[in-house]
C-alpha angles and dihedrals in degrees: 000000000000121000126200140155129260121226087266090056096251115141111245129196117213116224119254092234131026115196121192119192146092128324107202140163112241125212108190125193117189118202140170120216129009121332115249106223122200094028142057119300124189122209140136110278125199128187121200145136117292147154123136097249093041091052091053091048092051093051092046090054091048089054090055103262116139098241135186123188126205122198143128122249136171120271088246141108092268092054090050091048092052091049090053091050091053090051089053088054089054096253123138101229115208100184130174113216123223114203094190103048133052126242113271124263137195130201109206120195109201119194130208092274092054094252115138140211116204129212106192136197107180094191113174090002088075088068099054107136139181088262089065093064109099109225094213092066094066117080144129116293095025131113131227121209120189131196110229090225087077090072093064091104149271124049093342091061089049088052091052093050091046090051091052092049092048093047093052092046089055096047096252125149117238141210138180135199108207087211104190140039089203090057093046093049091048094048096038121244093251091059094049092046090048092055095045105035109127095035110138097228133020125194110196122159118228095269093047091046090052091053093047095045100035092232138083095213110110099220092046091051090053094045092050095047092048087068086067106028133043092222131020128195112192111202109214103181109214087007093065119229141300131210131203126182132195089244091065100260116144125187132173127186129185123242118269114250112268142161103232114228102150129355093202109130096004093123091045090054092046089057090051094047092051095043094048090057096038092052089053089058097257120152124254096261094054091043091051090051089051089054098048093044092054091046089053090053091052098049091053092070141034116275138021103261132085113280123237095034 
């Protein structure tokens, strides 16, 4: 790991992984059967920390990676609670505080098959800016992972692009999780690819890969994305995961057996499982297995964070 000195002369150690994304409070309602709109509906409801990037950071820390997480939250009790939860997960939280906007929230509706629909209020996270990126986190030998939600627009997109530029200037490797087909369709795949081309590792799921590549055929998705990224991990849900590298290597692994309760955070955990192995120098097959095994652990419970925190 790299070592360098702060302005005060103190020796600092850069984290192994820097994750930039959203820190959000999740409210999850699990239901069986059709929703009854316009009346009362009774279902188990769970509230817990969330945010795609924050979930990945928490799993990376649990797997032993020195992990820092950068986001913007409200200067409110909820923002402080979420920071404390990250600390419990072993993540160094470098959070900007917004006095004028609340911390973000998500309502997740989870059906009987574990699939979820998200209703999102990003709150203060919408205002993340390049000025919120701590310079001391970027150094040689580290890795930057970005949530694709950051590219939605405004200052947060500028922050994502600034983080990529800073990481490359400091010799860091980089990765991005496209995160959302709705986002990609709204932005346009050409725009997203233009912003992220040159990233070392991309983590689309099948639907996101189809939007980006303009095809649903797995090999064609991988071939198209390799024109933009050095390595591609295609998350296939119950189908496992596939890897393609610029050197021609192709690997596919099946999903790990799991009883699906809630798919929230499965893709975030798959990113963490792969990255934790990849950053230790493991090959793509072992890294893929790390990703699918962690995803199987996540879908077997409610919520996207490590259990027993």
